[in-house]
N, C-alpha and C positions, 0 to 999 in steps of 0.2 A: 531558328526559334529565339525570340526575345529571351532576355535575361528574366524578366518578371515572369513570364511564362514557364520557363525552366524551374524557378523556384517555387512557383504554385505547384508544379508536378512533383518536385522533392518533398514537399511537405502538405499533403493533402488533409484538408480541414474536414473533419468528420461532422456531417449534419446530424443533430439530434432533434426528435420531434418535441414539442412543447411539453407533453407529458412524460417524457422519457428522460430521467436525469443520467449523470456518468454511470457506466458500467465499464471497469476494466481492471486489468490486472496491474498492481501499482505499489510502489513505496510509498508509505504515509509516514510524514515526520511530524511527532506531535510535541505541543509546549511541554516542557520538563525534560527535553532530551530523550524522549522515547521515540522509537521507530517500530513499524509493523508492516509485514508485506502479506498480500493476498489478494484476492478478487475484491474490488471496491465496487459498492453500490451506494450511490447518493439518493437520499430520500425514499428509502425503502417503504413498501405499503405498509408494513407492521410498524415503523416508527418513523414517521414522516418528520423531517427536518434534522435529521442525523445522517451519518454517514456509517455503513456497514461494510465490515473488512471481514471476508470468509478466509481465515488461514489454512491452507492445506496441510494434511499430515506431512511430517518430516519422514522422509524414507531414507535407510541405509541398507544397502545389500537387500533390496526388496522387503525389509522388515520395517514396522511402524516405531521410529524412535520417540518421536513426541506426535500425539494425536492433534488433528487439526482442531480449531475452534473458531468462534464467530464473536466479534466484538463491536459495540456501537459506540460512535463518539459523536459528541456535539460538533457542529462545524467550526465554532469558536475554538475547540482544542487543537485544530490542525494547523500547523506552521506550512506545511509544504505537501504537496500531492505530486509524485511523479509517475505517469502512466509507463508501463513496460509491457513486456511479452511474458506469458506464463513461465517460460525455460529461465528468464533471468529472476523471476521471483522465485522460483525451485532452488536455484544456485545462491540466493541470498538467505534462504530459509535458515541454515545453521548458524549465521551470524546474527539475524536479526528476528528475535523471539517474541516480541511484542510487549516484553516486561518493562515496567517503568524503571528509570534510571535508579541506581543504588548509590546512596553515599559512599563515599571513601573515607576509610578510617585510616589514618596514619599512625604507624607504631613507632616506638622510641629507635628502632633502626634508622629512621630518616632523619 
C-alpha cells in the first residue's frame, strides 16, 4: 500500500451533509481561559449561529455529584474545539467544569 493511502486510512474524514453541522463529543476552549467538555452541536435548530454544548452529569460511585447542563456560545467565543470520544469527556469532567476563569488574589504571604 502506498504511503498516501495508508495515511488516508489512518485518518478518515467524516463527510457531513450540507444541512448537518458538527455533532461530536469535544473539549471546547473559550476566550477568557474557560474550558468546557460535552456533546457539541454546531448551529442547533433552536439557536442557529451558535455552538451548543451538552455537559453530562458528573458521576461518582453511581451518584450525581454535579448535574449536567447545556450552554450556548457564539462561534466567535471559541478559541479551539477538540473532538474526542465520550469516555475521554467523562474522564475530563471532574477537572473541566465549564466555569469562567477566576481572578487570582495574592495575599501578603507571597
